[in-house]
N, C-alpha and C positions, 0 to 999 in steps of 0.2 A: 455748693452756689450756682446762681444764675449770672452771665454777661453782661451787659447790656451791648445792645447791636447796634445804637448810634452812637455817634462821637462824643464825646462829653470835655466841655471845657476844663475841667480840674477834675481830671485823673485820681489826686489822693484823693480825694473825697469821695469819687466812685469805690475806692479802696478803703477805707476810711473803716469798716468796718473786721480787716485784718488788722490792724495796724495793733502793737503792744507799746505799751509806754516798758522804756529800762527806770523809769523810773521810781525810788520806792519812796512808799507815804512815811512822816515822820512817824518815830514810837506815841504810841498812846502814852497821856499820863499815867501812872501810877494814883491810885485807890486812896486818898487817909485812911486814916483810924478812924473819924467822925464817917466816912462817906458808907467802909466797910460794915458798919456797926451799924448802920440805916438803916440798908438794906436786908440786916439778918434782923432784926427787927420789924421792917416788913410783911417780912416772908415766914415770920414767931406769927405777929399779927393776924395773918391772912389765912393758918392754917390752922391758929384759935381761934377766930372766927366761924370754916369751917365746922371744926368738930364740935363747937358749942351750937350751932343751927341743928347740927347731926343729933348730938342728948339731946337738946330742948323739940326735937321734931319726932324722935322718934315712938312719944307714947302715945302721938294722934298717929301713928300711922300704925299702931299694933290695936289688934281684936281684942275686946275684953270678952273671953270662954266662961267665962267666969259670969256672966253674967243673963238672968230667962228671957229667954224672949216676951219680949212683950207683946201681947195680946190686946186690938182693939173692944171696944162697949160694945159694936157693934159687933164683934163673930163673936164676945160670947151670948148674946142673947139670942141664939139659934141655937 
């Protein structure tokens, strides 16, 4: 880190990037059973939506090899 060459009226502001607090944040509150169940429900819903879209979309992505190639009437008349 570089030092400033000009004088700084408030030296503690110039050194603020090195300051570390010794005060610990308060502990987080525990989630209730309803909140945990809600998170699980959201997760299951998102996974089910992804799987469902994959299942519904697969027939549209697959190639139908059993179908005969179609020829236009113009190519048959040659």
